[in-house]
N, C-alpha and C positions, 0 to 999 in steps of 0.2 A: 473411263476414268477422266476426270476433269484435270487437264494439264495447264489451265490458266494460272498464271502467276498471281499469288495473293500476297499483298503487303499490309502491314499494320501501321497505322498512324498513332504514334504514342505522344500525347500532349499533356502537360500538366498546367498549362495556362490557356485560357479561352479568349484572350484578346486577339486582335487581327494579326499582329506580328508573331505571336506564339503559335497560332494555328497554321500560318503560312510556313513557318520554320518546320513544324512537325510534319506538314504535308510534303515538304521538300526532302526531309530526312527519314521518310518512312522506310521500314526494313521488311525483309521477307518474313512472313508470319511464323516460319519454322524457328526463327531466332528467339521467339518468345515461348517456345514449348517448355523450356525449363521453368518458367514462372507457373505454368499450369501444373507441371509435375510436382513442383514444390508444394503448391497449395493443396493439390489432391492428396499427396503423401501426408501432409500435416492433418488434413481432415480425417483420413483413414486411421492414422496413428491415434488421434484423440478418441475416435469411436472405438477402436479395438481395446485400448487401455481402459477407458471409462466404462464401457459396456461389460467387459469381462471381469475386471478387478472389482467393480462395485458389486456385481452379483456374487463373486467369490466371497468377499468379506461379509455380505449380507446373509448368504445361506450358511456360511460357516459359523457365524457368531449371532445370527438372528437379530441383527440390528440394522437400521437404515443407514448404513455407511455408504458414502458416495466418494469415489476415487476419481481424480482427474490428472491428466499429464502435467498441467501447469498448476491447477488448483491445489493439489495435495502438497507439493513442495512449498507453495506459498503459505499454506496453512501451517506447515511445519516451521517456517521462519518465524511466524508469530508465536507459536507455542514455545519454541526454543528461547526466544527473547523473554517471554513470560517466566519460564523456568530459571533463566539466568538472573532475572530480577529477584525472584523469590528465594533463590539460593545464595544471593549476594551477601557477603559478610562485610559490613561497613567497618571502616577503621578511622581513627581520629587523625587529623592533620593539623599541625600547629604552625602558624605563620607569625613571624615578627614583621610588622608592617610600619613603615615610616613615610612621612611626607615632608618635602622641603620645596617651598615656592611652586606648588602644583606638581612636582615630580614625586610620584609614588614608587616606592621600592620595597622589596621584601626578601625574606629567606624562609624556606620551608624546613620544618623539622618533623621527625617521626614520633618523638617522645617529648613530654613536658619538661623532663630533666635537661635534655639538650637545649631546649628553648630558654630555660631559666639561666643558662650560662651567659647568654647574650642580651637578656632583656633590659639590662641597665646601660647598655652601650649607647653613647651619645655623640661621639666624635666620628665623622665619616670623611673619607677621601675618595675622590673619583680616580680609580686606578686605570681605567681604560674606557674609551668611547669608540665603538665601531659604527660608522655612519654608512647607510646604504640607501640608494634611491630605489624606490619600489613602485610597482604599477599594478593596479587592479583593472583588468580589461573589462570593457563594457559587455554586458550580457548579450547572448545571441537572441534572435527573435524566438518567440514561443513555438514549440511543437506541442502536441496535445498533452503529453505527460508533464512537461515543465509548467504549462498553464494550470493543469490540475493541482500540481504541488503548490503553486503560489496561491491559488484560490482557496485551498485548504488552510494554508498558513494565515492568510489575511481575513478570510470570511468564514472559515470552517465548513466550506462546501465539501461534500463527498465527491469522489471521482465521477460517479454517475450524475450527480447534480450539475457539475461543471460541464460535462458533455452535453446534457440536455439543454442547458442554457446556451451553450455555444451553437448547437444545432439550430436553435430558435433564431439566433442572430444570423446564421448562415442562410436559413430559409427566407429571411427578410432582406437578403442581399447586402448585408452590412459587413460581414466578415467572410474570409476565404474558407475553403473546405476544412472541416473540424478534425477529422481523424488522420492527422498528418504526423509523420515522424521526422520531418525535415525542419532545420533551423535557418535555411538560406532561401534566397529567391533567385530565379533565373534571370539572365540579362535582359530579356525582352520585357520584364516588368519594371525595370529601373525608372523609366519615365513616369509611369502612372503612380508608382510608389512614392516618387519624389513629390508629386502633386499632392498626394494625401498627406505627406509629412508636413508640407507648408501649412496646411490647415491646422494640423495638430500642434506644431510649434507655436502658432499664434494663440491657440486655445490654452496652452500650458505656459505661456510667457517665457519661452526659451530664448536665450540671448544667442545672437549669431556666432559669437566667439566660442561658444561651447559645442557647436555643431561640427561634426566631421562629414556627415552626408550619407546618402542612400547607398553609395558604392560599398560601404562597409558591410552591407548585408547581402551583396550580390556574390554568388559563387555558382556560375553556370555549370561547371563540371559536376559538382555535388548535387545541385538541384535537379539536373536532368536525369540522374540515376534513380530518383524516386518518383512515384506517380503523382505526388502532391508536394507543394512548397510550404514554407512556413505560414503560421497562422497570423494574418494581418487584417487590418481594417481596409476594406476595398471601396467603401462609399461613405463619405462624411456629409453628403448633401441631401440624402434621402429624408423625407418627412418622418419615416419610421423612427429615427433617432430621438425625436421629441416625445415619442410615446412609449419609450422603453420602460419595462418594469424595473424595480429596484435591483433585482438580481441581474437582469440583462445589463443595466447601467454599470454595475460593479465589474462584470466581465469585460464589457466594452472599455472601461477605464483601465483595467489591467493590461489589455492588449495595446491600447493607445500609449500608455506609459512605457511599456516594453519596446514599442516601435521607436519611441523617442530616445530611450536609454541606449538602444542598440546602435543608433546613428549619432550619438554624442561622443565626445572625446573620452579617452580612458581617464580613470582616477589615478593621479600620481601624487606621491608623498615621500618625504624623507623620514627614515626610521633610524633612531639612535639606540643601540644596545649599550647600556651604561653599566659598567662593573664597578662596584665599590669594595672597600676592604671587608674582610671576614665573610666573603662569599655572598654579600647582599647585591642585588641587581634590580634593574628596572628598565623601562623603555619610554622613549619620547617619540612622538610622531607629529609631523607638521605637513599639512596639505600644500602642494605646489600647483596642482591643477585639479579642480573639483570635478570637471567633466560630468559624467552621468550621475555621480554621487549626489548632485544637487537635488535630484528628484527620486532617488531610489528609496524603496521601503527599508526601514531601519538604517537611515543615513548615518554614515560613519563620521564621528566628530574628532578630527585630528587637528587640534588648534594649539598644541603645546609650544611653548617658547624654548627654542634650542639654545639655552643660555648657560649650560654647564660646560666646563672645560676640564681637560685632563689635568690632574694634580690639584684641583680645587678642593678646599676643605669646607665643611659646614657642620653644624650641630643640629641634632634632631632627636626628639623623644620617640621611643618605639612602643607599639601597642601589640599585645598578643591577641590574635584572632584564631579561634578554634573552629575548624570546619570538619566535615566528614566526607569520605569518599562516596561517590554515588554510582549506581549501575547505569547502564545505557537506558534511555527512556523507552517506554512502550511505543510500539509502532502506531503511527497515524496513517490516514489515507495518503498523505504527502510522502512520508518516509518509506512506506511499504512499496509504493509505485516506483520510487527512486531506487530501492534495492532490487526490485524485479527487473528494472531496466539496466542497472549497472551492478552486475553480480560481484564485481571486484570490491564493492563496498562490504560484501559479506566475507569474501575470501579472495586474496590476490591471485589464486591459481585459476579462478574462473574468468571466462571471457564472455562478452556480450550480455544478453539478458534472457528472460523467459517471458512468454506472452507477447502480445503486440499492442500497439496503442489502441486498436479497435476492441481488444478483449480484456484488458487489465481491469477496467472498471467493473465489468460484468462478473469477473472472477471474484472480486471482493464482495460484490452484492450477493453472489451465490453462497459464499461462506457465511454471510449473515443470514440468508434465507434458510440454509441447512442447519442453523443454530450451532455452527462450529466456532463462530466468533461473535462478540457483542461490541457495540459501540457505546462508549461512555464519553460524552462530549466529543473530543477529537480522537481519543485513543481507541485502539482495537485490542481486545482481550480474548483469549481462547476460553472455551467453555469445557465443562467436565466431559461431555461426550467426545469432544475433539481430543482431549488428553487421553481418553480411553483408546481411541483409534490410533493415536500416535504410538502408544505402547505396542500395538500389534503390527505396525508397519515395518517393513524391512528397511535397512539403512539406505539401500539404493533408492527406494521411493521417497524417503524423507529428505534426502539432500537435493539441492538444486542442480547438482552435478550431472545427473542423468538427463534432466530436461535441457540443460545447457548443451550437453553433448548431442542430444537429438536435434537441437536447433542448428548446430554446426553441420550435422549430417544432412539436414534438410537443405541447407545452402549448397552442399556438395551435390545433392540431387539436382538442384536448379542449374548448377554449372556443368552438369553432365559427368562429373567425376565418380558418381555412384548411381547404379541402376535403381529405379524405384522398387523393383522386386527384391533387391538385396536389402534395402532399407526396411521394407515391410516384413521380410523374413527375420530381421533382427528384432523387430517389435514382437512378432509372434513367439520367437524363442524366449524373449524376456518374460512374456506373459506366462508361458508354460512353466518356466522356472519358478515364477512367483506362485503359481497354482500348487506346484509340488511342495514349496516351502510352507504355505498356509495350511495345506492338508495335514501336515505333521504337527501343527500347533495345538496346544491344549484348548479345549472349549473354555469360554469365559464362565466363571462360576461366581455369581453374586447372590449370596444368601440374603433372604428378606425376613423370613420368620418361620416358625414351625407350621407344618401342614395341618390344617384343622381336620383332615380325614384320617391320616395315618401317623402323624407326629414327626415325620421326617422333615427335611428342609424344603421350603418354597424358594425357587430360584428365579431371578430376573433374567429371562432369556432374550431380552431385547424387544421382540415384537409381542411377547406374551410372558405370563408367569405360569410356571407349572412345578410339579413336585419332582424331586430328585429320584423318587421311587417310580420306576417305569410302570409298575403294576397299579399305581394310584391314578385315579381319574381327575385329580384336581388340575384345572386349567382355566386361566383368565386371560383372554386376549385384550391387548390395549385398545385396539380398534374394535369396540364392542357395541353391537346394535342395541343391546338391552340398556346399557348406560346412556347411549346416545339418545334413546327415546325420552330420557329425562333431561336432556340438554347437557349431560356430562361428557365433555370432549376427551379425546385420546390423551391430550397433554396433562389432564387431571389424574389419569391412572398412574400414579407414582408408587414408589416403594412404600412410602408411609401410608398411602391410601389402601394398598393391598394388605399391609400389616394390620391396620385397623379392621379391614373387611374380614380378616381371618380370626379376629378376636371374638370372644363370646358375646360382646356387646354390639358388634358390627361397626360400621362407619357412618357417622352422621354427616350429611351434606346439607348446608344451609344456602338460602338464596336461590333455590330453584324457582322457575316460573311456570305457572299453568298456562293453558291455551288462552285463558281469559286475561293473562298478564298479572295474576296474583302471585305473590311470593309465598313459598312454603318450604319446609324442611322435610327430609326423609332419611330413614335409617336403612342402609343396605346390609344384607348378610348373605353368607354363602352356606349351602347345604349339599349333602351328597344324596343322590337318588339313582339306584341301579348302576352305580359306578361312574355316574356323570356329575358334573358341576351344575348346580341349580342356584341361580341368584334370586333373592326375594327382597321385598321392600315393605317397611312399616312406616306409618305416618304418626309421629308423636302428637299427642293431644295438645291443642293450643290452650294456653291459660286463659280462662274466662276473665273478661274485664269487669271490675267491680263498679 
């Protein structure tokens, strides 16, 4: 047995000071066993849930259903938002709006009758003014998820696109490690970070009075707990910067701007909540310190004159503005990754998040690949096959609660509060319970048309079409070598295709290509021979050219 003491050097910076510090503070390798057990447990849980439940649903319902520990509850978030939008019942809102010397005020009413009672009101008195000094703190440095969100908002990049661009910048030595979940820097990076900032301040024409400095981004205690620090520019002098692509330049500029914003002073302003007679009210805001607001995206314009006084009278005409209540918007790449990271946005009872910075982008891309969701510009929308799966899932799989609870248990495994075997036994018990539940569910029954052989119903069984009559030989597989030999792919074998195929006239397919590249049409039909399904094809005669 090797009794030599083994230590691990844990470093998240590769400069001289960071490496020396990590070398001096190395710890016994056994202190890191928890990280291995956590990662190993997560990997095994994902494999057990995905492998077993995907096959369970596939063989039970004869459809290519794919289940994932994180992927499925993420899909359900998108589906539930879509259903919420579709079932939303809008209602009218009536606002009486007035403006006096740039001060806008209003009162909301539920009915036009209530609104009509006050529409001719012209005389107003300032009943009360509550003045408060407010502050909007400068944003933190980027971690991967926040950079992905901002890139989606400003440039429409998907999560995967942003990660790919960022990895390209990293490999060119321009930015720090991309798959980071940290928004702070360790103390040993303060000097080099400050030097980079000087170049950026000059490039962005930042005034000295607006700068607070690099110390604002330094948090050694938090930064040392994570394997990686915040995403920053690490080299502004390399020639590679002059040859960046448009997409690389966009991400470079986003990171540069955030580094500057994070080290600028906070945005401070005065807000007045002004109450008028008859329950009319409005707000005035005036900036007292612009700080980072000078360069932030969607800059806030707080330039009101604070010139109203309590007891002041004025006259103003009112205007009726009718609006409608709106549902929450559909998810985008930016908003879904935010919800995955901060589950309290979905429900206050949840803590933490689901997925990791390294996996969230691939989860969304898999949902697109499996045709569970579709992208339309920036929005993500669930598909019919996803809705079908949703109806079959148990409440436990649908909600993010189970996945969030598993993340908490995984952390307990790392801390040594739960044995790995106990955690995996919990996963196995959960899978066995789900198997028992699904076995008792009714089979999916999607009727397509009358069977051409026996007259009973042809059913869409997911992977194939067959007759409800077990003694009938009608059977059409979606992955069909006969159709594929004509270039007809699996996705073309739809309910409508099979319905026409079973009709007396058969189904005509146009635009097929011969080996010579010539286009032609063909009529496919189905016949019974010795109790088996036989497919046949006819070629309609081409009209002769006159």
